[in-house]
C-alpha positions in Angstrom: 10.5 -8.2 15.0 12.6 -6.7 12.4 12.3 -7.7 8.6 14.0 -5.7 5.3 13.8 -6.6 1.9 17.8 -6.6 1.2 17.9 -9.2 4.3 15.8 -11.8 2.4 17.8 -10.5 -1.1 20.8 -11.6 1.3 19.3 -15.1 1.8 18.7 -15.5 -2.1 22.5 -14.7 -3.1 21.8 -11.0 -3.2 19.1 -11.7 -6.1 16.7 -8.4 -5.5 14.0 -9.4 -8.3 13.8 -12.9 -6.5 13.2 -11.0 -3.3 10.5 -9.1 -4.6 8.6 -11.8 -6.4 8.6 -13.9 -3.1 7.1 -11.4 -1.4 4.7 -10.8 -3.8 3.7 -14.0 -3.4 3.4 -14.2 0.1 1.4 -10.9 0.5 -1.0 -12.7 -1.7 -1.1 -16.1 -0.3 -0.6 -15.7 3.9 -4.0 -14.3 4.2 -5.4 -18.1 3.1 -2.6 -19.6 5.0 -4.1 -17.7 8.3 -7.8 -18.1 7.7 -6.8 -22.0 7.5 -5.2 -21.6 11.1 -8.4 -19.6 12.4 -10.8 -22.2 11.0 -9.1 -24.9 12.9 -8.8 -22.8 16.0 -12.6 -22.3 15.5 -13.7 -25.4 15.3 -11.3 -26.9 18.1 -9.4 -29.1 16.0 -6.0 -30.2 17.2 -4.4 -31.5 14.2 -5.9 -29.1 11.7 -4.2 -26.4 14.1 -0.9 -28.3 13.8 -1.5 -28.9 10.3 -2.5 -25.4 9.3 0.2 -23.7 11.7 3.1 -25.5 10.2 2.4 -24.9 6.8 1.8 -21.0 7.8 5.2 -21.2 9.4 6.7 -22.7 6.4 6.2 -19.6 4.4 6.7 -17.3 7.0 10.2 -18.6 8.1 11.3 -17.1 4.1 11.2 -13.9 5.6 11.6 -14.1 9.5 13.1 -16.3 11.9 11.0 -14.5 14.8 7.7 -13.1 15.7 5.1 -14.7 14.0 7.6 -17.6 13.2 7.8 -18.5 16.6 4.5 -17.6 17.3 3.3 -20.6 14.5 5.8 -22.8 16.6 3.5 -22.2 19.6 0.3 -22.9 17.8 1.7 -26.1 16.4 3.0 -27.4 19.8 0.0 -26.3 21.2 -2.5 -28.2 18.9 0.0 -31.5 18.7 0.2 -31.4 22.4 -3.6 -30.8 22.2 -3.5 -27.5 24.8 -6.7 -25.7 23.1 -7.0 -23.4 25.5 -3.8 -21.9 24.5 -4.8 -21.4 20.7 -6.9 -18.0 21.1 -4.4 -16.2 22.6 -2.0 -17.4 20.2 -3.9 -16.8 17.1 -4.6 -12.8 18.0 -0.9 -12.3 18.9 0.1 -14.6 15.3 -2.8 -11.8 13.6 -1.1 -8.5 14.8 2.5 -10.2 14.0 1.5 -10.9 10.4 -0.3 -7.8 10.1 2.9 -5.9 10.9 4.9 -8.0 9.1 2.8 -7.2 5.5 2.7 -3.7 6.6 6.4 -3.6 6.7 6.8 -5.3 3.4 4.5 -2.8 1.8 5.8 0.2 3.5 9.3 -0.7 2.3 8.3 -0.8 -1.5 8.7 -4.9 -1.6 5.1 -5.3 -2.5 5.6 -5.3 -6.5 1.9 -6.0 -7.4 0.2 -3.5 -5.2 -1.6 -6.2 -2.9 
């Protein structure tokens, strides 16, 4: 999984300030979205799993098209198809992938608020 602030800025027409602002917002908000996925998985609520994974995927997709985006799609499908046995392992994988993404964002100085 590779993420760079330059790739995001390119997607935004070269606007590095906007890219940094979006990263800052993501770093502040993704933990809540992830907790929603975790809570719905813990409850075994298939529709809530699907909805919460979809909401987080919408945010993550702004930054990367692989890794957590792919895992979130798999979680969505598992929820939609009521394959709840698949969800715990996928959520664990998602947690690791999101932490790697957030660390990469912070390590590359893409967190102007220091979150």
